[in-house]
C-alpha positions as CSV (number, residue, x, y, z in Angstrom):
1,M,275.9,183.4,164.5
2,K,273.1,182.7,162.0
3,R,270.6,182.5,164.8
4,L,271.7,185.8,166.2
5,L,271.2,187.8,163.0
6,P,267.4,187.7,163.0
7,L,267.4,188.8,166.7
8,L,269.8,191.6,166.0
9,L,267.8,192.7,163.0
10,F,264.6,192.7,165.1
11,L,266.2,194.9,167.8
12,V,267.5,197.3,165.2
13,L,264.0,197.6,163.7
14,L,262.4,197.8,167.1
15,S,264.5,200.6,168.5
16,P,263.2,203.4,166.2
17,A,259.6,202.2,166.9
18,L,260.2,202.6,170.6
19,A,261.8,206.0,170.1
20,Q,258.7,207.2,168.2
21,Q,256.3,206.2,171.0
22,K,255.5,208.7,173.7
23,R,256.5,208.1,177.3
24,L,254.1,208.3,180.1
25,T,253.9,211.2,182.5
26,L,252.5,211.4,186.0
27,D,249.6,213.4,184.6
28,D,248.9,210.6,182.1
29,V,248.6,208.2,185.0
30,Y,246.9,210.1,187.8
31,H,245.8,213.6,186.9
32,P,242.1,214.0,187.7
33,E,241.2,215.5,184.3
34,K,244.1,214.7,182.0
35,R,244.8,211.0,182.9
36,L,244.5,208.3,180.3
37,S,241.4,206.1,180.3
38,V,242.0,202.6,181.5
39,E,238.5,201.4,180.7
40,G,237.9,198.6,178.3
41,S,235.0,197.8,176.0
42,T,232.4,196.1,178.2
43,P,228.6,196.2,178.1
44,I,226.7,198.5,180.4
45,G,223.6,197.0,182.2
46,F,224.1,193.6,180.6
47,R,221.5,191.0,181.8
48,W,220.1,187.9,180.2
49,L,216.3,187.9,179.9
50,K,214.4,184.8,181.0
51,D,213.8,183.5,177.4
52,G,217.6,183.1,177.0
53,E,217.4,184.6,173.5
54,H,217.5,188.3,174.5
55,Y,219.5,190.4,176.8
56,L,219.4,194.0,178.1
57,Q,222.2,196.5,177.5
58,R,222.8,200.2,177.5
59,A,224.8,202.0,174.8
60,D,226.3,204.2,177.5
61,R,225.6,205.1,181.1
62,S,223.1,207.8,180.2
63,A,221.4,205.9,177.4
64,P,218.1,203.9,177.8
65,L,218.1,200.1,178.2
66,F,217.6,198.1,175.0
67,K,216.3,194.6,174.6
68,V,218.7,192.9,172.2
69,N,218.1,189.7,170.2
70,A,221.2,187.7,170.9
71,L,221.5,186.1,167.5
72,T,220.4,188.9,165.2
73,G,221.4,191.9,167.2
74,E,218.1,193.6,166.6
75,R,217.4,196.2,169.4
76,T,214.1,197.5,170.8
77,P,213.8,199.9,173.8
78,L,212.8,198.2,177.0
79,A,210.6,201.2,177.7
80,E,209.9,204.1,175.4
81,A,211.3,207.2,177.1
82,E,208.4,209.5,176.1
83,Q,205.7,207.1,177.3
84,M,207.6,206.5,180.6
85,E,208.1,210.2,181.2
86,A,204.4,210.9,180.5
87,A,203.5,208.2,183.1
88,F,205.7,209.7,185.8
89,K,204.4,213.3,185.1
90,K,201.0,212.1,186.3
91,I,202.3,211.4,189.8
92,P,201.4,214.2,192.2
93,D,204.3,216.3,193.6
94,L,206.7,215.0,191.0
95,K,208.3,217.8,189.0
96,D,208.7,217.6,185.2
97,N,212.5,217.5,185.3
98,E,212.3,214.6,187.9
99,A,209.9,212.7,185.6
100,R,212.3,213.3,182.7
101,N,215.3,212.2,184.6
102,A,213.5,209.0,185.7
103,T,213.8,207.7,182.1
104,R,217.6,208.3,182.0
105,G,218.7,206.9,185.4
106,S,219.3,203.4,186.7
107,F,216.5,201.1,187.5
108,T,215.9,197.4,188.3
109,L,213.8,195.1,186.2
110,S,211.6,192.6,188.0
111,P,212.4,188.9,187.6
112,D,209.2,188.3,185.7
113,E,210.1,191.3,183.4
114,S,206.7,193.0,183.9
115,G,207.9,196.2,185.6
116,L,210.8,198.1,187.1
117,F,211.6,200.1,190.2
118,L,213.8,203.2,190.6
119,Y,214.6,205.8,193.2
120,I,213.6,209.4,192.9
121,K,214.6,211.7,195.8
122,E,215.3,208.6,198.0
123,D,211.8,207.1,197.5
124,I,210.9,204.1,195.5
125,Y,208.8,204.3,192.3
126,Y,207.4,201.6,190.1
127,Y,206.7,201.4,186.4
128,N,204.5,198.8,184.7
129,L,205.9,198.1,181.3
130,A,202.8,196.6,179.7
131,R,200.3,199.2,181.0
132,R,202.8,202.1,180.9
133,Q,201.7,203.2,184.4
134,A,203.9,204.7,187.1
135,R,203.3,204.6,190.8
136,R,205.0,206.0,193.9
137,L,205.6,203.1,196.3
138,T,207.1,204.8,199.4
139,N,206.7,208.3,200.9
140,S,209.0,208.6,203.9
141,T,211.7,210.9,205.2
142,A,213.6,207.8,206.2
143,L,215.9,206.1,203.6
144,E,214.8,202.8,202.1
145,K,217.8,200.5,201.5
146,E,218.6,197.1,199.9
147,T,215.5,197.1,197.7
148,D,214.6,193.8,196.0
149,F,211.8,192.5,193.8
150,S,209.9,189.3,194.7
151,P,210.4,186.6,192.1
152,D,206.9,187.1,190.8
153,G,207.4,190.9,190.5
154,K,204.3,191.7,192.7
155,H,206.2,193.0,195.7
156,V,209.3,195.0,196.6
157,A,211.1,194.4,199.9
158,F,213.3,196.9,201.5
159,V,214.9,197.9,204.9
160,R,213.9,201.1,206.6
161,D,215.3,202.1,210.0
162,N,216.7,198.6,210.4
163,N,213.3,197.0,209.9
164,L,212.1,194.9,207.0
165,Y,209.1,196.0,204.8
166,V,207.3,194.9,201.7
167,V,205.1,196.9,199.4
168,D,202.6,195.7,196.8
169,V,203.6,197.3,193.5
170,E,200.0,197.4,192.1
171,R,198.3,199.0,195.1
172,G,201.2,200.7,196.8
173,R,200.2,199.1,200.2
174,E,203.1,198.9,202.6
175,K,203.5,196.2,205.2
176,Q,206.1,196.2,208.0
177,L,207.4,192.7,208.7
178,T,209.7,193.4,211.7
179,K,209.2,196.0,214.4
180,D,212.2,195.6,216.8
181,G,214.8,197.3,214.6
182,S,217.1,199.8,216.2
183,A,220.7,201.1,216.1
184,R,221.8,197.9,217.9
185,R,219.3,195.4,216.3
186,L,219.4,195.1,212.5
187,N,216.8,193.2,210.5
188,G,217.5,192.3,206.9
189,I,220.6,194.4,206.6
190,L,224.2,193.7,207.5
191,D,226.6,195.7,209.7
192,W,229.9,196.9,208.4
193,V,231.9,193.9,209.5
194,Y,229.5,191.3,208.1
195,Q,229.4,192.9,204.7
196,E,233.2,193.5,204.6
197,E,234.5,190.3,206.0
198,V,231.7,187.7,205.4
199,Y,229.3,188.6,202.5
200,G,231.6,190.8,200.5
201,R,232.3,194.5,200.2
202,G,229.3,196.5,199.3
203,D,226.8,193.7,199.9
204,Y,224.6,194.8,202.8
205,R,221.4,193.0,201.9
206,A,220.5,190.3,204.4
207,F,217.1,189.0,203.2
208,W,216.2,186.5,200.6
209,W,212.8,185.8,198.9
210,S,211.5,182.3,198.6
211,P,211.1,181.2,194.9
212,D,207.3,181.2,195.2
213,S,207.3,184.8,196.6
214,T,205.4,183.9,199.7
215,R,208.1,184.2,202.3
216,V,211.3,186.1,203.1
217,V,214.1,184.7,205.2
218,F,216.2,187.4,206.9
219,L,219.2,187.8,209.2
220,Q,218.9,189.6,212.5
221,L,222.1,191.0,213.9
222,D,222.2,192.0,217.6
223,E,225.1,194.4,218.2
224,T,224.8,194.4,222.0
225,G,228.2,193.9,223.5
226,V,230.0,194.8,220.3
227,P,232.5,197.7,220.9
228,T,232.4,200.8,218.6
229,F,235.3,202.0,216.7
230,P,235.8,205.7,215.5
231,V,236.0,206.2,211.8
232,V,236.6,209.5,210.0
233,A,234.2,210.2,207.1
234,Q,237.0,211.4,204.8
235,T,234.8,211.8,201.7
236,E,233.1,214.8,203.3
237,V,234.2,218.4,202.8
238,D,234.0,218.8,206.6
239,P,234.9,215.3,207.9
240,E,233.0,214.0,210.9
241,L,233.8,211.2,213.3
242,E,231.5,208.2,212.9
243,Q,231.2,205.3,215.3
244,E,231.0,201.8,213.8
245,Y,230.3,198.6,215.6
246,Y,233.6,196.8,215.0
247,P,234.7,193.7,216.9
248,Q,238.5,193.5,217.1
249,A,240.3,190.3,218.1
250,G,238.8,188.9,221.3
251,D,235.8,191.3,221.2
252,P,232.2,189.9,221.0
253,N,230.8,189.4,217.5
254,P,227.2,190.4,216.7
255,K,224.8,187.7,217.6
256,V,222.9,186.4,214.6
257,R,219.8,184.4,213.9
258,L,217.5,183.7,211.0
259,G,213.8,184.4,210.7
260,V,211.3,183.3,208.1
261,V,208.4,185.7,207.7
262,T,205.3,184.9,205.7
263,I,204.2,187.8,203.5
264,G,200.4,187.1,203.7
265,N,200.0,187.1,207.5
266,G,203.2,188.7,208.6
267,E,204.0,185.7,210.9
268,N,207.7,185.1,211.7
269,Q,209.3,181.8,212.6
270,W,212.8,181.8,214.0
271,V,215.0,179.1,212.4
272,E,215.7,176.5,215.0
273,G,219.3,175.6,214.2
274,V,221.6,172.8,214.9
275,K,222.7,173.1,218.6
276,Y,226.0,174.9,218.6
277,R,228.2,175.6,221.7
278,P,228.2,179.2,222.9
279,E,232.0,179.3,222.6
280,D,231.6,178.6,218.8
281,E,230.3,182.2,218.4
282,I,228.6,181.1,215.2
283,L,228.6,183.1,211.9
284,I,225.8,182.6,209.4
285,V,227.8,183.1,206.2
286,R,225.4,182.3,203.3
287,V,221.6,181.9,203.0
288,S,219.5,180.6,200.1
289,W,216.4,178.5,199.3
290,T,215.9,175.2,197.5
291,P,214.4,175.7,194.1
292,D,211.0,174.4,195.2
293,G,210.9,176.8,198.2
294,R,210.4,174.1,200.7
295,A,213.7,174.6,202.6
296,V,216.0,177.4,203.7
297,I,219.6,176.4,203.1
298,Y,222.1,178.2,205.3
299,Q,225.8,177.9,206.0
300,V,227.2,178.2,209.5
301,Q,230.8,178.6,210.7
302,N,232.5,178.9,214.1
303,R,234.3,182.1,214.7
304,E,237.7,180.5,214.0
305,Q,236.2,179.3,210.7
306,T,237.8,175.8,211.1
307,W,234.5,174.2,210.0
308,L,231.5,175.0,207.8
309,D,228.0,173.4,208.1
310,L,225.6,173.3,205.2
311,N,222.2,173.2,207.0
312,S,218.6,172.8,205.8
313,F,215.5,174.1,207.6
314,E,211.9,173.6,206.4
315,P,209.5,176.3,207.7
316,G,206.9,174.8,209.9
317,R,209.3,172.3,211.4
318,K,211.1,172.8,214.7
319,S,214.7,171.9,213.8
320,S,217.4,172.0,211.1
321,R,219.4,169.1,209.7
322,T,223.1,169.3,208.6
323,L,223.6,168.1,205.1
324,L,227.4,168.2,205.2
325,R,230.3,169.6,207.2
326,E,233.6,170.9,205.7
327,T,236.6,170.9,208.1
328,S,240.2,172.1,208.0
329,Q,243.1,172.4,210.5
330,A,243.6,175.9,209.2
331,W,240.4,177.5,207.9
332,V,237.5,176.8,205.6
333,D,236.8,179.3,202.8
334,V,233.2,180.2,201.9
335,T,232.9,179.3,198.2
336,G,229.3,180.0,197.3
337,L,225.9,178.5,197.3
338,P,224.9,174.9,196.4
339,I,223.8,174.6,192.8
340,W,220.6,172.5,192.8
341,L,219.8,170.0,190.0
342,E,216.4,168.9,188.8
343,D,216.6,165.6,190.6
344,G,217.1,167.3,194.0
345,S,220.9,166.7,194.1
346,F,223.3,169.5,194.1
347,L,226.8,170.7,193.1
348,W,229.1,171.9,195.8
349,Q,232.6,173.6,195.6
350,S,235.0,172.4,198.2
351,A,238.8,172.5,199.0
352,R,238.5,169.3,201.1
353,S,241.3,167.7,199.0
354,G,243.6,170.8,199.3
355,Y,242.5,171.9,195.8
356,S,239.1,173.6,195.1
357,H,237.0,171.2,193.1
358,I,233.3,170.5,192.2
359,Y,231.5,167.7,194.0
360,H,228.1,166.1,193.3
361,H,226.0,165.4,196.4
362,A,222.6,163.8,196.9
363,G,219.9,165.9,198.4
364,D,220.6,164.5,201.8
365,G,224.2,165.6,201.6
366,K,225.7,162.2,200.7
367,L,228.6,162.4,198.3
368,I,227.9,160.9,194.8
369,K,231.1,161.8,193.0
370,A,233.9,164.3,192.6
371,V,233.2,166.0,189.3
372,T,236.6,167.7,188.9
373,T,239.9,166.4,190.2
374,G,243.6,167.2,189.8
375,D,246.4,169.4,191.0
376,W,244.6,172.6,190.1
377,S,241.7,174.6,191.5
378,V,238.3,175.6,190.2
379,A,237.8,179.4,190.5
380,N,234.1,179.7,189.9
381,V,231.2,177.4,189.1
382,Y,228.6,178.9,186.7
383,G,226.0,176.1,186.8
384,A,224.9,172.9,185.0
385,D,223.1,172.2,181.7
386,V,221.4,169.1,183.1
387,A,219.7,168.2,179.8
388,N,223.1,167.6,178.1
389,G,225.0,166.7,181.3
390,W,227.5,169.5,181.3
391,V,228.9,171.5,184.2
392,Y,230.5,175.0,183.4
393,F,233.2,176.6,185.4
394,A,236.3,178.8,185.3
395,A,239.8,177.7,186.4
396,R,243.5,178.2,186.0
397,Q,243.9,174.6,185.0
398,E,246.8,174.8,182.6
399,N,249.0,177.4,184.2
400,A,248.9,179.9,187.1
401,V,248.5,183.1,185.2
402,D,245.7,182.4,182.6
403,Q,242.1,181.8,183.6
404,H,239.9,180.0,181.1
405,L,236.3,178.8,180.8
406,Y,235.7,175.0,180.8
407,R,233.0,172.4,180.9
408,I,233.0,168.9,182.1
409,K,230.4,166.1,182.1
410,L,228.5,165.5,185.4
411,D,230.2,162.1,185.6
412,G,233.7,163.7,185.5
413,T,234.5,162.9,181.9
414,G,235.0,165.1,178.9
415,L,236.9,168.1,180.3
416,T,236.9,170.7,177.6
417,R,238.4,174.2,177.4
418,L,236.0,176.7,175.8
419,T,238.2,179.7,175.5
420,E,241.3,180.0,173.3
421,K,242.9,183.4,173.8
422,A,245.5,183.7,176.6
423,G,244.5,186.0,179.4
424,S,241.7,186.0,182.0
425,H,238.1,185.0,181.1
426,S,234.9,185.2,183.0
427,A,231.4,184.2,181.7
428,N,227.7,185.1,182.0
429,F,225.7,182.2,180.5
430,N,222.0,182.2,179.5
431,K,219.7,179.9,181.4
432,A,220.0,177.1,178.8
433,F,223.9,177.4,178.6
434,T,223.6,177.7,174.8
435,L,225.0,181.3,174.7
436,F,227.4,183.2,176.9
437,A,229.0,186.6,177.3
438,D,232.8,186.3,177.7
439,T,234.6,189.1,179.4
440,W,238.4,188.9,178.6
441,S,241.5,190.9,179.3
442,D,245.3,190.3,179.3
443,V,248.2,192.2,180.8
444,R,248.3,194.7,177.9
445,T,244.6,194.9,177.0
446,P,241.7,196.4,179.0
447,Q,238.6,194.3,179.4
448,Q,236.6,193.4,176.3
449,A,233.3,191.4,176.0
450,A,231.9,189.3,173.2
451,L,228.9,187.1,172.8
452,Y,229.5,183.4,171.9
453,R,227.6,180.2,171.1
454,T,228.6,177.6,173.6
455,E,229.0,174.8,171.0
456,K,232.4,175.2,169.3
457,T,232.8,178.6,171.1
458,E,231.7,180.5,168.0
459,Q,231.7,184.3,168.4
460,I,228.5,186.1,167.4
461,R,229.6,189.7,168.0
462,P,231.4,192.0,170.4
463,L,229.1,193.2,173.1
464,A,230.4,196.7,173.2
465,E,232.1,198.9,170.6
466,V,235.8,198.3,170.6
467,R,237.1,201.8,171.2
468,E,240.5,202.7,169.9
469,S,242.9,202.5,172.8
470,T,244.2,205.8,174.2
471,L,247.4,203.9,175.0
472,K,248.3,203.0,171.4
473,D,250.7,206.0,171.0
474,F,252.6,205.3,174.3
475,L,255.6,203.2,175.0
476,L,254.3,200.2,176.9
477,L,257.1,197.8,177.9
478,P,256.7,194.0,177.8
479,V,255.6,192.2,180.9
480,E,257.6,188.9,181.2
481,F,255.9,186.1,183.2
482,M,258.3,183.5,184.7
483,Q,258.8,181.1,187.6
484,V,261.6,181.3,190.0
485,K,262.6,178.8,192.6
486,A,262.0,179.3,196.3
487,A,264.7,178.1,198.8
488,D,263.2,174.6,198.8
489,G,262.8,174.5,195.0
490,F,259.1,175.3,194.9
491,P,258.3,177.3,191.6
492,L,257.0,180.8,192.5
493,E,255.0,182.9,190.0
494,A,256.6,186.2,189.1
495,S,256.5,188.9,186.4
496,M,259.0,191.6,185.4
497,I,259.0,194.9,183.5
498,K,262.4,196.0,182.5
499,P,263.5,199.6,181.7
500,P,264.0,200.5,178.0
501,D,267.4,199.5,176.7
502,F,267.8,197.2,179.6
503,D,271.5,196.2,180.2
504,A,272.0,193.1,182.3
505,S,275.4,194.2,183.3
506,R,274.0,197.3,185.1
507,Q,272.3,197.7,188.4
508,Y,268.7,199.1,188.6
509,P,266.4,200.1,191.4
510,V,263.6,197.5,191.9
511,L,260.0,198.1,193.0
512,V,258.7,194.9,194.6
513,Y,254.9,194.7,194.2
514,T,252.8,192.0,196.0
515,Y,249.6,191.6,198.0
516,A,250.6,188.3,199.5
517,G,247.3,187.5,201.1
518,P,246.1,183.9,201.1
519,Q,245.0,182.7,197.6
520,A,245.0,186.3,196.4
521,P,247.5,186.4,193.5
522,T,249.1,189.6,192.3
523,V,250.8,187.9,189.2
524,G,248.3,187.2,186.4
525,N,247.7,187.7,182.7
526,R,244.9,190.2,183.2
527,W,244.5,194.0,182.9
528,G,245.9,195.9,185.8
529,G,244.3,199.2,185.2
530,R,245.9,202.3,186.6
531,T,248.4,200.3,188.7
532,Y,249.7,198.9,185.4
533,L,250.2,202.4,184.0
534,W,252.0,203.4,187.2
535,H,254.4,200.5,186.9
536,Q,255.0,201.3,183.2
537,F,255.8,204.9,184.2
538,L,258.3,203.8,186.8
539,A,259.9,201.3,184.4
540,Q,260.3,204.1,181.9
541,Q,262.1,206.1,184.6
542,G,264.7,203.2,185.0
543,Y,263.0,200.9,187.6
544,I,262.6,197.2,187.4
545,I,259.1,196.3,188.3
546,W,259.0,192.9,190.1
547,E,255.7,191.2,190.9
548,I,256.0,188.1,193.0
549,D,253.4,185.7,194.6
550,P,254.5,183.7,197.6
551,R,253.2,180.2,197.3
552,S,250.4,180.9,199.8
553,A,249.1,183.7,197.6
554,S,249.2,181.9,194.3
555,A,245.6,180.4,194.3
556,K,247.1,177.2,193.0
557,S,245.6,175.4,196.0
558,A,244.2,176.0,199.4
559,A,246.8,173.5,200.8
560,L,249.6,176.0,199.9
561,A,247.9,178.7,201.9
562,W,247.1,176.7,205.0
563,P,250.7,176.7,206.5
564,I,250.5,180.4,207.2
565,H,247.7,179.8,209.7
566,R,248.7,181.4,212.9
567,N,252.0,182.2,211.3
568,L,251.2,185.2,209.1
569,G,254.1,186.9,207.3
570,E,257.0,184.5,208.1
571,L,256.6,182.0,205.2
572,E,255.5,184.6,202.7
573,L,258.6,186.7,203.4
574,R,260.9,183.7,202.9
575,D,259.5,183.2,199.4
576,I,259.7,186.9,198.6
577,E,263.3,187.0,199.8
578,A,264.2,183.9,197.7
579,S,262.8,185.6,194.6
580,L,264.9,188.7,195.3
581,E,268.0,186.5,195.7
582,W,267.2,185.1,192.3
583,L,266.8,188.6,190.9
584,K,270.1,189.8,192.3
585,K,271.9,187.0,190.4
């Protein structure tokens, strides 16, 4: 009885507080103008500069970019707006308001930090920061896409009418690198399926500069034989029917190959690959360079994605070599690019053990050592501080709902958690790994970002003004994380929001919410945005909100996802049904 008294007192004190808080309405959740903000306090335009001691950031989306001293917080404009506007006003045929708007819009800083490019009326313009001079780089009725600086900042590459071009930023001289582009042949740009299913939604760029800025490697896609699929352009006032090249199951995929073009003379060499069988219908799923620019590193999969080859090709030679092959009886996930170390070896993320871990390989592909091990999976590898022997990564190492930042020695010792606060963390490290920006949220808190020293994880300052939450006056019910047993006893991750004044003796309607895709968890201690508000609204109307991850969706391991191969839906449904049986009890 003595133990119950504090709990009863807490509930008595809590009830008036709940009664004083406002309940959500549908307008609060979804009204185009009246809805509550679900944005957090995260920096806009954040980017580390190459000295590792400064970063770029905007105060808001319409504000200029500032160069910020990471330790002192001192800010200086990257470019003075008045000087920049005056430079653009000198360009013929550019109106005063267009020159003024150029200082307020978005732009891209060159890797060498000497200049920037931006779009005005769908053409590319360049601004030299030191000389305060502006130049128009393109003058075409056709649209330039996927624009990217060379590493030395002297050229800008782009795609126009499915052909690859470069332009010299100082002279404005344009050079066409490919000439066979058409509606069916794409150079340097991905089709819809490749960007959506292979490289990632919104990423259409399919060319990559060499580190020394002398070459560009690019993908060519040939859509001959690929059927089209009608798509309605629903965002238009008067929707039109568009035809997209879209291979469905059994249809031909686009044929792909890699070219390496030299900027100086415009000569192209097609990458001579490992000899694959025609029935493999290969996919080229990632492309990069070695840091010295001597070799193109490209990843190849068969259409079934049961294997992945990491290949190396040196321009000027006539063949590639395979550094390693990943295999699976189910499928092999694409996990990123190799991270090259100064001695020519590299770090590689693989689920070959059934769990996603970091492996250290020699330059020829030979395995040196597993850097991380255990019954947990690495989510993201940030890189290595070779001088001090540390590798930095993110993982759900301690439980399945919180993601933390970690480091570990290259030899696999000294695993250390860097972040303390429960929730979900992601990082942006400077080049030396001495400082990092940590973006964090939990189930009740929108994203926030702060700057930290890596040693001792000492916070320097928030990276954005922590705004007073618009949600503070509203009733937000607790989210309870739990594990429930599947039919075979496997612990499934779940979360529940109960209605106010929940009574376990009553029956309630239940909303079951899950995505259930392989290694794509719904349950997690992270901010859920507007979906979270929708669930809170329903709970306040008397619903139980039940989020459940079947084991294949939990991201605990690839091995848990593989059994659904060629059996999609059956095993997932069994786990969901088991969770509902538990809920009914």
